[in-house]
C-alpha positions in Angstrom: 30.1 1.3 2.1 30.8 -2.2 3.3 28.9 -5.4 2.5 27.4 -5.5 6.0 25.8 -2.0 5.4 24.3 -3.1 2.2 22.8 -6.2 3.7 21.2 -4.3 6.5 19.5 -1.9 4.1 18.3 -4.7 1.8 17.0 -6.8 4.7 15.0 -3.9 6.2 11.2 -4.3 6.3 9.8 -0.9 7.0 6.3 -1.8 5.7 5.8 -4.7 8.2 3.1 -3.7 10.6 -0.4 -2.2 10.9 -1.3 0.8 8.7 -4.2 3.1 8.0 -4.6 3.9 4.3 -6.7 7.0 3.6 -7.6 7.8 0.1 -9.7 10.4 -1.8 -11.0 9.7 -5.2 -13.3 12.3 -6.7 -14.4 13.5 -3.3 -15.1 10.0 -2.0 -12.8 9.7 1.0 -12.3 6.5 3.0 -9.8 5.1 5.5 -9.0 1.4 5.5 -6.8 -0.5 8.0 -4.2 -2.8 6.5 -1.8 -5.4 8.0 1.4 -5.8 6.0 4.4 -8.0 6.1 7.5 -7.2 4.0 10.1 -9.8 3.1 12.9 -8.3 1.2 11.2 -6.1 -1.4 7.9 -8.0 -1.5 4.9 -7.1 0.5 1.8 -9.1 1.4 -1.0 -8.9 3.9 -4.7 -8.0 4.3 -6.7 -4.8 3.9 -10.3 -4.1 5.0 -11.8 -3.4 1.6 -14.4 -0.8 0.6 -17.2 -3.1 1.6 -15.7 -4.1 5.0 -14.3 -7.5 3.9 -10.7 -8.5 4.6 -9.0 -8.8 1.3 -5.5 -9.9 0.3 -3.1 -7.0 -0.6 0.3 -7.4 -2.2 3.0 -5.2 -3.6 6.6 -4.2 -3.5 9.0 -1.6 -2.1 12.2 -0.6 -3.7 14.3 2.4 -2.9 11.4 3.9 -0.9 9.0 3.5 -3.9 6.0 1.5 -2.9 3.3 -0.2 -5.0 0.3 -1.9 -3.3 -2.8 -3.4 -4.9 -5.8 -5.5 -4.1 -8.9 -6.7 -6.0 -12.5 -6.3 -5.0 -16.0 -6.5 -6.4 -18.2 -3.4 -6.7 -21.8 -3.6 -8.0 -20.9 -6.9 -9.8 -17.7 -5.5 -11.3 -14.2 -6.8 -10.6 -11.9 -3.9 -9.8 -8.3 -3.4 -8.8 -7.2 -0.6 -6.4 -3.6 0.3 -7.0 -1.6 2.6 -4.7 1.7 4.1 -5.9 3.7 6.3 -3.5 6.9 7.1 -1.7 7.8 5.9 1.8 9.2 8.7 4.1 12.7 8.4 5.5 11.4 7.3 8.9 9.4 4.5 7.4 6.2 5.6 9.0 4.1 7.1 6.1 3.5 6.7 2.4 2.0 9.3 0.1 1.1 9.2 -3.5 -1.7 8.5 -5.9 -4.2 5.7 -6.4 -6.1 4.3 -9.3 -9.2 2.1 -9.7 -8.5 -0.2 -12.6 -9.9 -0.8 -15.3 -12.0 2.4 -14.7 -9.0 4.7 -14.7 -10.4 6.8 -11.9 -7.5 8.4 -9.9 -7.1 10.1 -6.6 -4.5 10.6 -3.8 -3.7 8.6 -0.7 -1.7 8.7 2.5 -0.8 5.7 4.6 0.3 6.0 8.2 1.9 3.2 10.3 0.0 2.7 13.6 
């Protein structure tokens, strides 16, 4: 593979765009819109949090492995939602598991690019 091919892959930004992230934790399912911007491997943007507020979301993508997280307050507690998944080859969906920290409650998620 030539140097140009490597640069094209490393400069790709498949996560840039609008997404719908659907999760299910213990039978509690929710869909949240997110707007992401990827620069190299880093991801930043906003997500409509569980209580309907726009919250900052950040993460990374490397070799199709994606980690995203955001912080929110629930009943006076500061929580972090973490999504860990795999980006499909087309760059249009992510699937994996999610966790609410520090509670340790886990579930599954799927994100689809709009």
